[in-house]
Biopython code that builds the backbone (N, CA, C, O; Angstrom):
import numpy as np
from Bio.PDB.StructureBuilder import StructureBuilder

atoms = [
    (1, "MET", "N", (-48.166, 4.496, 19.169)),
    (1, "MET", "CA", (-46.809, 4.844, 18.870)),
    (1, "MET", "C", (-45.914, 4.188, 19.907)),
    (1, "MET", "O", (-46.331, 4.004, 21.051)),
    (2, "GLY", "N", (-44.678, 3.827, 19.529)),
    (2, "GLY", "CA", (-43.763, 3.194, 20.459)),
    (2, "GLY", "C", (-43.612, 1.725, 20.123)),
    (2, "GLY", "O", (-43.658, 1.324, 18.960)),
    (3, "PHE", "N", (-43.434, 0.942, 21.154)),
    (3, "PHE", "CA", (-43.311, -0.478, 20.891)),
    (3, "PHE", "C", (-44.157, -1.248, 21.890)),
    (3, "PHE", "O", (-44.481, -0.755, 22.970)),
    (4, "ARG", "N", (-44.510, -2.484, 21.499)),
    (4, "ARG", "CA", (-45.333, -3.348, 22.344)),
    (4, "ARG", "C", (-44.672, -4.711, 22.424)),
    (4, "ARG", "O", (-43.891, -5.103, 21.556)),
    (5, "THR", "N", (-44.995, -5.392, 23.448)),
    (5, "THR", "CA", (-44.519, -6.770, 23.556)),
    (5, "THR", "C", (-45.718, -7.690, 23.495)),
    (5, "THR", "O", (-46.797, -7.373, 23.995)),
    (6, "LYS", "N", (-45.506, -8.830, 22.875)),
    (6, "LYS", "CA", (-46.537, -9.853, 22.823)),
    (6, "LYS", "C", (-45.932, -11.139, 23.337)),
    (6, "LYS", "O", (-44.769, -11.454, 23.084)),
    (7, "VAL", "N", (-46.719, -11.844, 24.036)),
    (7, "VAL", "CA", (-46.261, -13.149, 24.502)),
    (7, "VAL", "C", (-46.652, -14.153, 23.436)),
    (7, "VAL", "O", (-47.817, -14.262, 23.055)),
    (8, "ARG", "N", (-45.639, -14.896, 22.956)),
    (8, "ARG", "CA", (-45.897, -15.911, 21.946)),
    (8, "ARG", "C", (-45.448, -17.254, 22.485)),
    (8, "ARG", "O", (-44.257, -17.564, 22.461)),
    (9, "GLY", "N", (-46.310, -17.993, 22.932)),
    (9, "GLY", "CA", (-46.019, -19.350, 23.384)),
    (9, "GLY", "C", (-45.100, -19.369, 24.585)),
    (9, "GLY", "O", (-44.858, -18.347, 25.228)),
    (10, "ARG", "N", (-44.607, -20.522, 24.864)),
    (10, "ARG", "CA", (-43.705, -20.700, 25.998)),
    (10, "ARG", "C", (-42.305, -21.030, 25.512)),
    (10, "ARG", "O", (-42.123, -21.865, 24.626)),
    (11, "GLY", "N", (-41.305, -20.359, 26.106)),
    (11, "GLY", "CA", (-39.921, -20.671, 25.801)),
    (11, "GLY", "C", (-39.475, -21.840, 26.655)),
    (11, "GLY", "O", (-40.284, -22.528, 27.277)),
    (12, "GLY", "N", (-38.209, -22.040, 26.669)),
    (12, "GLY", "CA", (-37.679, -23.114, 27.503)),
    (12, "GLY", "C", (-37.860, -22.795, 28.970)),
    (12, "GLY", "O", (-37.870, -21.627, 29.360)),
    (13, "ARG", "N", (-38.005, -23.837, 29.796)),
    (13, "ARG", "CA", (-38.132, -23.724, 31.257)),
    (13, "ARG", "C", (-39.385, -22.974, 31.676)),
    (13, "ARG", "O", (-39.417, -22.386, 32.757)),
    (14, "GLY", "N", (-40.380, -22.983, 30.871)),
    (14, "GLY", "CA", (-41.663, -22.427, 31.274)),
    (14, "GLY", "C", (-41.778, -20.927, 31.249)),
    (14, "GLY", "O", (-42.771, -20.383, 31.732)),
    (15, "ARG", "N", (-40.788, -20.235, 30.700)),
    (15, "ARG", "CA", (-40.868, -18.771, 30.637)),
    (15, "ARG", "C", (-41.566, -18.373, 29.344)),
    (15, "ARG", "O", (-41.414, -19.034, 28.317)),
    (16, "PRO", "N", (-42.341, -17.275, 29.404)),
    (16, "PRO", "CA", (-42.982, -16.828, 28.169)),
    (16, "PRO", "C", (-41.943, -16.223, 27.215)),
    (16, "PRO", "O", (-40.984, -15.595, 27.664)),
    (17, "ARG", "N", (-42.126, -16.403, 25.936)),
    (17, "ARG", "CA", (-41.249, -15.846, 24.904)),
    (17, "ARG", "C", (-41.858, -14.539, 24.424)),
    (17, "ARG", "O", (-43.017, -14.502, 24.009)),
    (18, "PHE", "N", (-41.059, -13.440, 24.482)),
    (18, "PHE", "CA", (-41.569, -12.125, 24.102)),
    (18, "PHE", "C", (-41.196, -11.825, 22.655)),
    (18, "PHE", "O", (-40.125, -12.209, 22.183)),
    (19, "HIS", "N", (-42.063, -11.158, 21.986)),
    (19, "HIS", "CA", (-41.818, -10.684, 20.627)),
    (19, "HIS", "C", (-42.049, -9.186, 20.639)),
    (19, "HIS", "O", (-43.120, -8.719, 21.027)),
    (20, "TRP", "N", (-41.042, -8.429, 20.213)),
    (20, "TRP", "CA", (-41.134, -6.978, 20.241)),
    (20, "TRP", "C", (-41.670, -6.491, 18.902)),
    (20, "TRP", "O", (-41.208, -6.922, 17.845)),
    (21, "GLU", "N", (-42.630, -5.608, 18.952)),
    (21, "GLU", "CA", (-43.173, -5.000, 17.743)),
    (21, "GLU", "C", (-43.010, -3.490, 17.851)),
    (21, "GLU", "O", (-43.347, -2.887, 18.870)),
    (22, "PHE", "N", (-42.495, -2.897, 16.801)),
    (22, "PHE", "CA", (-42.339, -1.450, 16.755)),
    (22, "PHE", "C", (-43.334, -0.900, 15.771)),
    (22, "PHE", "O", (-43.420, -1.378, 14.639)),
    (23, "ASP", "N", (-44.086, 0.094, 16.179)),
    (23, "ASP", "CA", (-44.991, 0.727, 15.221)),
    (23, "ASP", "C", (-44.655, 2.221, 15.106)),
    (23, "ASP", "O", (-45.479, 3.086, 15.402)),
    (24, "LEU", "N", (-43.424, 2.494, 14.668)),
    (24, "LEU", "CA", (-43.007, 3.865, 14.407)),
    (24, "LEU", "C", (-43.291, 4.177, 12.948)),
    (24, "LEU", "O", (-43.120, 3.312, 12.089)),
    (25, "PRO", "N", (-43.717, 5.379, 12.657)),
    (25, "PRO", "CA", (-43.942, 5.738, 11.259)),
    (25, "PRO", "C", (-42.606, 5.744, 10.497)),
    (25, "PRO", "O", (-41.548, 6.005, 11.070)),
    (26, "VAL", "N", (-42.682, 5.455, 9.218)),
    (26, "VAL", "CA", (-41.492, 5.380, 8.374)),
    (26, "VAL", "C", (-40.789, 6.738, 8.326)),
    (26, "VAL", "O", (-39.559, 6.789, 8.342)),
    (27, "SER", "N", (-41.526, 7.810, 8.269)),
    (27, "SER", "CA", (-40.908, 9.135, 8.187)),
    (27, "SER", "C", (-40.109, 9.445, 9.457)),
    (27, "SER", "O", (-39.031, 10.035, 9.382)),
    (28, "ARG", "N", (-40.629, 9.053, 10.606)),
    (28, "ARG", "CA", (-39.893, 9.294, 11.853)),
    (28, "ARG", "C", (-38.638, 8.425, 11.910)),
    (28, "ARG", "O", (-37.589, 8.875, 12.371)),
    (29, "THR", "N", (-38.745, 7.202, 11.451)),
    (29, "THR", "CA", (-37.581, 6.313, 11.425)),
    (29, "THR", "C", (-36.523, 6.870, 10.480)),
    (29, "THR", "O", (-35.339, 6.890, 10.814)),
    (30, "ALA", "N", (-36.941, 7.317, 9.317)),
    (30, "ALA", "CA", (-36.009, 7.891, 8.350)),
    (30, "ALA", "C", (-35.348, 9.147, 8.920)),
    (30, "ALA", "O", (-34.154, 9.371, 8.722)),
    (31, "ALA", "N", (-36.119, 9.955, 9.620)),
    (31, "ALA", "CA", (-35.566, 11.168, 10.225)),
    (31, "ALA", "C", (-34.536, 10.814, 11.297)),
    (31, "ALA", "O", (-33.501, 11.473, 11.399)),
    (32, "CYS", "N", (-34.806, 9.788, 12.091)),
    (32, "CYS", "CA", (-33.850, 9.364, 13.120)),
    (32, "CYS", "C", (-32.566, 8.841, 12.484)),
    (32, "CYS", "O", (-31.468, 9.162, 12.939)),
    (33, "ILE", "N", (-32.704, 8.041, 11.438)),
    (33, "ILE", "CA", (-31.527, 7.505, 10.756)),
    (33, "ILE", "C", (-30.726, 8.645, 10.128)),
    (33, "ILE", "O", (-29.497, 8.649, 10.195)),
    (34, "ALA", "N", (-31.415, 9.610, 9.520)),
    (34, "ALA", "CA", (-30.734, 10.754, 8.923)),
    (34, "ALA", "C", (-30.009, 11.580, 9.990)),
    (34, "ALA", "O", (-28.896, 12.051, 9.756)),
    (35, "ALA", "N", (-30.627, 11.755, 11.148)),
    (35, "ALA", "CA", (-29.999, 12.512, 12.228)),
    (35, "ALA", "C", (-28.750, 11.797, 12.741)),
    (35, "ALA", "O", (-27.730, 12.435, 13.003)),
    (36, "VAL", "N", (-28.830, 10.482, 12.883)),
    (36, "VAL", "CA", (-27.667, 9.718, 13.335)),
    (36, "VAL", "C", (-26.551, 9.798, 12.289)),
    (36, "VAL", "O", (-25.384, 9.968, 12.641)),
    (37, "ALA", "N", (-26.903, 9.678, 11.011)),
    (37, "ALA", "CA", (-25.900, 9.757, 9.949)),
    (37, "ALA", "C", (-25.256, 11.144, 9.920)),
    (37, "ALA", "O", (-24.038, 11.259, 9.787)),
    (38, "ALA", "N", (-26.065, 12.190, 10.043)),
    (38, "ALA", "CA", (-25.529, 13.553, 10.048)),
    (38, "ALA", "C", (-24.610, 13.765, 11.244)),
    (38, "ALA", "O", (-23.558, 14.391, 11.113)),
    (39, "SER", "N", (-24.998, 13.252, 12.406)),
    (39, "SER", "CA", (-24.157, 13.370, 13.602)),
    (39, "SER", "C", (-22.822, 12.660, 13.398)),
    (39, "SER", "O", (-21.772, 13.171, 13.786)),
    (40, "ALA", "N", (-22.873, 11.481, 12.787)),
    (40, "ALA", "CA", (-21.639, 10.734, 12.540)),
    (40, "ALA", "C", (-20.728, 11.510, 11.601)),
    (40, "ALA", "O", (-19.517, 11.576, 11.815)),
    (41, "ILE", "N", (-21.308, 12.093, 10.565)),
    (41, "ILE", "CA", (-20.512, 12.875, 9.615)),
    (41, "ILE", "C", (-19.897, 14.087, 10.309)),
    (41, "ILE", "O", (-18.724, 14.400, 10.103)),
    (42, "VAL", "N", (-20.693, 14.764, 11.129)),
    (42, "VAL", "CA", (-20.196, 15.954, 11.838)),
    (42, "VAL", "C", (-19.064, 15.584, 12.797)),
    (42, "VAL", "O", (-18.137, 16.372, 12.983)),
    (43, "LEU", "N", (-19.125, 14.413, 13.402)),
    (43, "LEU", "CA", (-18.080, 14.006, 14.332)),
    (43, "LEU", "C", (-16.830, 13.488, 13.622)),
    (43, "LEU", "O", (-15.720, 13.686, 14.117)),
    (44, "VAL", "N", (-16.987, 12.838, 12.489)),
    (44, "VAL", "CA", (-15.857, 12.220, 11.796)),
    (44, "VAL", "C", (-15.145, 13.218, 10.881)),
    (44, "VAL", "O", (-13.934, 13.113, 10.690)),
    (45, "TRP", "N", (-15.861, 14.171, 10.320)),
    (45, "TRP", "CA", (-15.294, 15.101, 9.336)),
    (45, "TRP", "C", (-14.053, 15.849, 9.837)),
    (45, "TRP", "O", (-13.057, 15.891, 9.116)),
    (46, "PRO", "N", (-14.065, 16.441, 11.041)),
    (46, "PRO", "CA", (-12.860, 17.148, 11.501)),
    (46, "PRO", "C", (-11.642, 16.230, 11.607)),
    (46, "PRO", "O", (-10.522, 16.638, 11.302)),
    (47, "HIS", "N", (-11.867, 15.000, 12.037)),
    (47, "HIS", "CA", (-10.749, 14.055, 12.141)),
    (47, "HIS", "C", (-10.171, 13.760, 10.759)),
    (47, "HIS", "O", (-8.953, 13.738, 10.587)),
    (48, "LEU", "N", (-11.025, 13.537, 9.791)),
    (48, "LEU", "CA", (-10.560, 13.271, 8.428)),
    (48, "LEU", "C", (-9.811, 14.474, 7.860)),
    (48, "LEU", "O", (-8.809, 14.307, 7.164)),
    (49, "GLU", "N", (-10.282, 15.671, 8.147)),
    (49, "GLU", "CA", (-9.593, 16.881, 7.680)),
    (49, "GLU", "C", (-8.215, 17.011, 8.335)),
    (49, "GLU", "O", (-7.251, 17.410, 7.681)),
    (50, "MET", "N", (-8.124, 16.673, 9.631)),
    (50, "MET", "CA", (-6.833, 16.731, 10.309)),
    (50, "MET", "C", (-5.856, 15.748, 9.685)),
    (50, "MET", "O", (-4.684, 16.077, 9.502)),
    (51, "VAL", "N", (-6.311, 14.563, 9.360)),
    (51, "VAL", "CA", (-5.446, 13.571, 8.728)),
    (51, "VAL", "C", (-4.988, 14.073, 7.362)),
    (51, "VAL", "O", (-3.809, 13.969, 7.024)),
    (52, "ARG", "N", (-5.922, 14.619, 6.574)),
    (52, "ARG", "CA", (-5.574, 15.135, 5.247)),
    (52, "ARG", "C", (-4.561, 16.267, 5.363)),
    (52, "ARG", "O", (-3.594, 16.313, 4.603)),
    (53, "ILE", "N", (-4.775, 17.179, 6.304)),
    (53, "ILE", "CA", (-3.860, 18.302, 6.495)),
    (53, "ILE", "C", (-2.501, 17.807, 6.984)),
    (53, "ILE", "O", (-1.468, 18.358, 6.603)),
    (54, "GLY", "N", (-2.494, 16.779, 7.819)),
    (54, "GLY", "CA", (-1.231, 16.189, 8.275)),
    (54, "GLY", "C", (-0.417, 15.641, 7.124)),
    (54, "GLY", "O", (0.795, 15.852, 7.062)),
    (55, "TYR", "N", (-1.075, 14.934, 6.204)),
    (55, "TYR", "CA", (-0.371, 14.422, 5.023)),
    (55, "TYR", "C", (0.146, 15.569, 4.163)),
    (55, "TYR", "O", (1.255, 15.498, 3.633)),
    (56, "GLU", "N", (-0.641, 16.611, 4.025)),
    (56, "GLU", "CA", (-0.229, 17.771, 3.226)),
    (56, "GLU", "C", (0.993, 18.450, 3.859)),
    (56, "GLU", "O", (1.918, 18.848, 3.151)),
    (57, "VAL", "N", (0.997, 18.579, 5.184)),
    (57, "VAL", "CA", (2.131, 19.196, 5.883)),
    (57, "VAL", "C", (3.390, 18.345, 5.679)),
    (57, "VAL", "O", (4.468, 18.880, 5.422)),
    (58, "ALA", "N", (3.250, 17.031, 5.794)),
    (58, "ALA", "CA", (4.407, 16.153, 5.599)),
    (58, "ALA", "C", (4.951, 16.273, 4.175)),
    (58, "ALA", "O", (6.165, 16.302, 3.970)),
    (59, "ARG", "N", (4.049, 16.344, 3.191)),
    (59, "ARG", "CA", (4.479, 16.481, 1.796)),
    (59, "ARG", "C", (5.212, 17.804, 1.585)),
    (59, "ARG", "O", (6.243, 17.852, 0.914)),
    (60, "LEU", "N", (4.665, 18.885, 2.167)),
    (60, "LEU", "CA", (5.292, 20.199, 2.014)),
    (60, "LEU", "C", (6.640, 20.274, 2.725)),
    (60, "LEU", "O", (7.558, 20.933, 2.236)),
    (61, "GLN", "N", (6.772, 19.611, 3.866)),
    (61, "GLN", "CA", (8.060, 19.596, 4.558)),
    (61, "GLN", "C", (9.116, 18.859, 3.739)),
    (61, "GLN", "O", (10.267, 19.289, 3.668)),
    (62, "ALA", "N", (8.716, 17.746, 3.120)),
    (62, "ALA", "CA", (9.655, 17.019, 2.268)),
    (62, "ALA", "C", (10.050, 17.871, 1.068)),
    (62, "ALA", "O", (11.218, 17.901, 0.681)),
    (63, "GLU", "N", (9.078, 18.563, 0.479)),
    (63, "GLU", "CA", (9.376, 19.439, -0.654)),
    (63, "GLU", "C", (10.301, 20.574, -0.231)),
    (63, "GLU", "O", (11.203, 20.951, -0.978)),
    (64, "ARG", "N", (10.084, 21.112, 0.949)),
    (64, "ARG", "CA", (10.935, 22.191, 1.470)),
    (64, "ARG", "C", (12.364, 21.711, 1.649)),
    (64, "ARG", "O", (13.313, 22.434, 1.346)),
    (65, "LYS", "N", (12.515, 20.484, 2.145)),
    (65, "LYS", "CA", (13.851, 19.931, 2.337)),
    (65, "LYS", "C", (14.572, 19.787, 0.992)),
    (65, "LYS", "O", (15.758, 20.098, 0.883)),
    (66, "VAL", "N", (13.854, 19.317, -0.024)),
    (66, "VAL", "CA", (14.444, 19.169, -1.358)),
    (66, "VAL", "C", (14.839, 20.537, -1.917)),
    (66, "VAL", "O", (15.921, 20.687, -2.486)),
    (67, "LEU", "N", (13.969, 21.527, -1.757)),
    (67, "LEU", "CA", (14.261, 22.862, -2.269)),
    (67, "LEU", "C", (15.431, 23.514, -1.532)),
    (67, "LEU", "O", (16.219, 24.236, -2.142)),
    (68, "ALA", "N", (15.548, 23.266, -0.234)),
    (68, "ALA", "CA", (16.674, 23.821, 0.520)),
    (68, "ALA", "C", (17.990, 23.224, 0.026)),
    (68, "ALA", "O", (18.990, 23.932, -0.094)),
    (69, "GLN", "N", (17.988, 21.921, -0.259)),
    (69, "GLN", "CA", (19.196, 21.278, -0.790)),
    (69, "GLN", "C", (19.547, 21.850, -2.165)),
    (69, "GLN", "O", (20.713, 22.120, -2.456)),
    (70, "GLU", "N", (18.533, 22.028, -2.999)),
    (70, "GLU", "CA", (18.757, 22.607, -4.325)),
    (70, "GLU", "C", (19.301, 24.032, -4.213)),
    (70, "GLU", "O", (20.160, 24.431, -5.000)),
    (71, "ARG", "N", (18.810, 24.795, -3.246)),
    (71, "ARG", "CA", (19.292, 26.157, -3.040)),
    (71, "ARG", "C", (20.766, 26.169, -2.652)),
    (71, "ARG", "O", (21.541, 26.997, -3.131)),
    (72, "ARG", "N", (21.147, 25.223, -1.762)),
    (72, "ARG", "CA", (22.557, 25.141, -1.369)),
    (72, "ARG", "C", (23.441, 24.822, -2.573)),
    (72, "ARG", "O", (24.511, 25.408, -2.733)),
    (73, "VAL", "N", (22.997, 23.899, -3.414)),
    (73, "VAL", "CA", (23.765, 23.539, -4.606)),
    (73, "VAL", "C", (23.899, 24.737, -5.534)),
    (73, "VAL", "O", (24.974, 24.987, -6.080)),
    (74, "LEU", "N", (22.809, 25.479, -5.713)),
    (74, "LEU", "CA", (22.844, 26.643, -6.599)),
    (74, "LEU", "C", (23.734, 27.750, -6.050)),
    (74, "LEU", "O", (24.388, 28.453, -6.822)),
    (75, "ARG", "N", (23.771, 27.916, -4.746)),
    (75, "ARG", "CA", (24.652, 28.932, -4.156)),
    (75, "ARG", "C", (26.114, 28.591, -4.397)),
    (75, "ARG", "O", (26.926, 29.470, -4.688)),
    (76, "VAL", "N", (26.444, 27.313, -4.274)),
    (76, "VAL", "CA", (27.821, 26.896, -4.558)),
    (76, "VAL", "C", (28.146, 27.144, -6.024)),
    (76, "VAL", "O", (29.238, 27.606, -6.356)),
    (77, "GLU", "N", (27.200, 26.837, -6.895)),
    (77, "GLU", "CA", (27.405, 27.057, -8.327)),
    (77, "GLU", "C", (27.577, 28.545, -8.636)),
    (77, "GLU", "O", (28.426, 28.911, -9.449)),
    (78, "ILE", "N", (26.791, 29.396, -8.002)),
    (78, "ILE", "CA", (26.929, 30.847, -8.193)),
    (78, "ILE", "C", (28.320, 31.295, -7.768)),
    (78, "ILE", "O", (28.964, 32.084, -8.460)),
    (79, "GLY", "N", (28.780, 30.790, -6.632)),
    (79, "GLY", "CA", (30.113, 31.152, -6.151)),
    (79, "GLY", "C", (31.195, 30.756, -7.134)),
    (79, "GLY", "O", (32.142, 31.507, -7.363)),
    (80, "SER", "N", (31.053, 29.572, -7.714)),
    (80, "SER", "CA", (32.078, 29.135, -8.669)),
    (80, "SER", "C", (32.003, 29.943, -9.965)),
    (80, "SER", "O", (33.028, 30.209, -10.592)),
    (81, "LEU", "N", (30.795, 30.332, -10.366)),
    (81, "LEU", "CA", (30.666, 31.098, -11.599)),
    (81, "LEU", "C", (31.153, 32.539, -11.453)),
    (81, "LEU", "O", (31.484, 33.176, -12.453)),
    (82, "ARG", "N", (31.201, 33.055, -10.249)),
    (82, "ARG", "CA", (31.615, 34.442, -10.031)),
    (82, "ARG", "C", (33.115, 34.588, -9.817)),
    (82, "ARG", "O", (33.591, 35.710, -9.642)),
    (83, "GLN", "N", (33.864, 33.518, -9.823)),
    (83, "GLN", "CA", (35.300, 33.622, -9.616)),
    (83, "GLN", "C", (35.919, 34.432, -10.748)),
    (83, "GLN", "O", (35.639, 34.194, -11.922)),
    (84, "LEU", "N", (36.758, 35.384, -10.384)),
    (84, "LEU", "CA", (37.332, 36.315, -11.359)),
    (84, "LEU", "C", (38.216, 35.609, -12.383)),
    (84, "LEU", "O", (38.237, 36.003, -13.549)),
    (85, "ASP", "N", (38.941, 34.579, -11.971)),
    (85, "ASP", "CA", (39.778, 33.850, -12.922)),
    (85, "ASP", "C", (38.935, 33.236, -14.030)),
    (85, "ASP", "O", (39.317, 33.266, -15.200)),
    (86, "ARG", "N", (37.797, 32.682, -13.660)),
    (86, "ARG", "CA", (36.913, 32.062, -14.651)),
    (86, "ARG", "C", (36.332, 33.118, -15.586)),
    (86, "ARG", "O", (36.265, 32.910, -16.797)),
    (87, "VAL", "N", (35.912, 34.253, -15.022)),
    (87, "VAL", "CA", (35.348, 35.331, -15.841)),
    (87, "VAL", "C", (36.403, 35.842, -16.832)),
    (87, "VAL", "O", (36.108, 36.064, -18.006)),
    (88, "GLU", "N", (37.627, 36.025, -16.344)),
    (88, "GLU", "CA", (38.697, 36.502, -17.226)),
    (88, "GLU", "C", (38.994, 35.485, -18.322)),
    (88, "GLU", "O", (39.208, 35.863, -19.474)),
    (89, "SER", "N", (39.011, 34.213, -17.981)),
    (89, "SER", "CA", (39.273, 33.170, -18.971)),
    (89, "SER", "C", (38.205, 33.172, -20.065)),
    (89, "SER", "O", (38.531, 33.053, -21.246)),
    (90, "ILE", "N", (36.957, 33.304, -19.689)),
    (90, "ILE", "CA", (35.870, 33.340, -20.680)),
    (90, "ILE", "C", (36.002, 34.595, -21.540)),
    (90, "ILE", "O", (35.821, 34.532, -22.756)),
    (91, "ALA", "N", (36.316, 35.732, -20.921)),
    (91, "ALA", "CA", (36.450, 36.989, -21.674)),
    (91, "ALA", "C", (37.576, 36.893, -22.706)),
    (91, "ALA", "O", (37.422, 37.351, -23.838)),
    (92, "ARG", "N", (38.696, 36.303, -22.320)),
    (92, "ARG", "CA", (39.835, 36.215, -23.254)),
    (92, "ARG", "C", (39.587, 35.169, -24.347)),
    (92, "ARG", "O", (39.778, 35.450, -25.530)),
    (93, "ASN", "N", (39.165, 33.975, -23.956)),
    (93, "ASN", "CA", (39.086, 32.861, -24.902)),
    (93, "ASN", "C", (37.828, 32.878, -25.770)),
    (93, "ASN", "O", (37.917, 32.738, -26.990)),
    (94, "LYS", "N", (36.668, 33.045, -25.154)),
    (94, "LYS", "CA", (35.423, 32.961, -25.927)),
    (94, "LYS", "C", (35.046, 34.288, -26.583)),
    (94, "LYS", "O", (34.531, 34.310, -27.700)),
    (95, "LEU", "N", (35.305, 35.389, -25.885)),
    (95, "LEU", "CA", (34.879, 36.685, -26.399)),
    (95, "LEU", "C", (36.004, 37.455, -27.084)),
    (95, "LEU", "O", (35.752, 38.493, -27.696)),
    (96, "GLY", "N", (37.235, 36.967, -26.992)),
    (96, "GLY", "CA", (38.364, 37.625, -27.640)),
    (96, "GLY", "C", (38.716, 38.972, -27.036)),
    (96, "GLY", "O", (39.255, 39.825, -27.741)),
    (97, "MET", "N", (38.439, 39.196, -25.780)),
    (97, "MET", "CA", (38.744, 40.476, -25.132)),
    (97, "MET", "C", (40.186, 40.487, -24.654)),
    (97, "MET", "O", (40.749, 39.446, -24.316)),
    (98, "VAL", "N", (40.786, 41.694, -24.628)),
    (98, "VAL", "CA", (42.151, 41.879, -24.124)),
    (98, "VAL", "C", (42.166, 43.121, -23.246)),
    (98, "VAL", "O", (41.253, 43.945, -23.299)),
    (99, "PHE", "N", (43.217, 43.245, -22.436)),
    (99, "PHE", "CA", (43.359, 44.457, -21.644)),
    (99, "PHE", "C", (43.681, 45.611, -22.593)),
    (99, "PHE", "O", (44.404, 45.404, -23.568)),
    (100, "PRO", "N", (43.171, 46.818, -22.343)),
    (100, "PRO", "CA", (43.455, 47.941, -23.242)),
    (100, "PRO", "C", (44.895, 48.421, -23.088)),
    (100, "PRO", "O", (45.491, 48.320, -22.015)),
    (101, "ARG", "N", (45.438, 48.945, -24.187)),
    (101, "ARG", "CA", (46.761, 49.568, -24.128)),
    (101, "ARG", "C", (46.602, 50.928, -23.446)),
    (101, "ARG", "O", (45.490, 51.454, -23.391)),
    (102, "PRO", "N", (47.671, 51.501, -22.933)),
    (102, "PRO", "CA", (47.554, 52.784, -22.231)),
    (102, "PRO", "C", (46.985, 53.892, -23.105)),
    (102, "PRO", "O", (46.319, 54.787, -22.584)),
    (103, "ASP", "N", (47.220, 53.867, -24.411)),
    (103, "ASP", "CA", (46.685, 54.932, -25.263)),
    (103, "ASP", "C", (45.197, 54.731, -25.567)),
    (103, "ASP", "O", (44.561, 55.628, -26.121)),
    (104, "GLN", "N", (44.633, 53.580, -25.218)),
    (104, "GLN", "CA", (43.211, 53.318, -25.456)),
    (104, "GLN", "C", (42.348, 53.695, -24.250)),
    (104, "GLN", "O", (41.120, 53.664, -24.329)),
    (105, "ILE", "N", (42.970, 54.039, -23.170)),
    (105, "ILE", "CA", (42.209, 54.358, -21.953)),
    (105, "ILE", "C", (41.744, 55.796, -22.025)),
    (105, "ILE", "O", (42.539, 56.692, -22.306)),
    (106, "VAL", "N", (40.456, 56.031, -21.773)),
    (106, "VAL", "CA", (39.863, 57.368, -21.799)),
    (106, "VAL", "C", (39.320, 57.660, -20.403)),
    (106, "VAL", "O", (38.556, 56.868, -19.850)),
    (107, "TYR", "N", (39.709, 58.777, -19.846)),
    (107, "TYR", "CA", (39.218, 59.180, -18.532)),
    (107, "TYR", "C", (38.047, 60.128, -18.718)),
    (107, "TYR", "O", (38.081, 61.004, -19.582)),
    (108, "VAL", "N", (37.033, 59.957, -17.923)),
    (108, "VAL", "CA", (35.837, 60.788, -17.998)),
    (108, "VAL", "C", (35.696, 61.518, -16.671)),
    (108, "VAL", "O", (35.790, 60.904, -15.608)),
    (109, "MET", "N", (35.472, 62.815, -16.730)),
    (109, "MET", "CA", (35.285, 63.611, -15.515)),
    (109, "MET", "C", (33.821, 63.542, -15.084)),
    (109, "MET", "O", (32.912, 63.799, -15.873)),
    (110, "VAL", "N", (33.621, 63.203, -13.863)),
    (110, "VAL", "CA", (32.270, 63.110, -13.308)),
    (110, "VAL", "C", (32.098, 64.241, -12.308)),
    (110, "VAL", "O", (32.898, 64.374, -11.382)),
    (111, "PRO", "N", (31.056, 65.066, -12.483)),
    (111, "PRO", "CA", (30.869, 66.168, -11.524)),
    (111, "PRO", "C", (30.574, 65.637, -10.130)),
    (111, "PRO", "O", (29.977, 64.572, -9.969)),
    (112, "ALA", "N", (31.001, 66.395, -9.127)),
    (112, "ALA", "CA", (30.769, 66.003, -7.742)),
    (112, "ALA", "C", (29.284, 66.056, -7.418)),
    (112, "ALA", "O", (28.562, 66.918, -7.918)),
    (113, "ARG", "N", (28.845, 65.157, -6.602)),
    (113, "ARG", "CA", (27.424, 65.126, -6.201)),
    (113, "ARG", "C", (27.172, 66.168, -5.130)),
    (113, "ARG", "O", (27.989, 66.348, -4.226)),
    (114, "ARG", "N", (26.066, 66.840, -5.227)),
    (114, "ARG", "CA", (25.694, 67.833, -4.231)),
    (114, "ARG", "C", (24.771, 67.164, -3.206)),
    (114, "ARG", "O", (23.920, 66.349, -3.560)),
    (115, "PRO", "N", (24.952, 67.520, -1.947)),
    (115, "PRO", "CA", (24.113, 66.915, -0.899)),
    (115, "PRO", "C", (22.705, 67.368, -0.914)),
    (115, "PRO", "O", (21.908, 66.931, -0.084)),
]
sb = StructureBuilder()
sb.init_structure("model")
sb.init_model(0)
sb.init_chain("A")
sb.init_seg("    ")
for serial, (resi, resn, name, xyz) in enumerate(atoms, 1):
    if name == "N":
        sb.init_residue(resn, " ", resi, " ")
    sb.init_atom(name, np.array(xyz, "f"), 0.0, 1.0, " ", f" {name:<3s}", serial, name[0])
structure = sb.get_structure()
């Protein structure tokens, strides 16, 4: 098990040329490769999740900004729709309402509330 070196002929300048041979079993090699791959995934995964969450936060902030602008526009619209002059104009023109004559007014007695 492990590795061995063999001398194969002579290299340049009279030095022996080494050839490395590994005789590790395939299952052990596969297990080492799997362990390295799993370690890489475990180290990279949190970073990828942080990037994904960062993009999600940026998207939600942009959406929040759009919704806040829409809310401001709607508040202005509500204010304009609640103006009494506009309400009276719609009541008179579209609904045909008029102020009651004095003989059409009916007063109702409401009993006092007890504490």
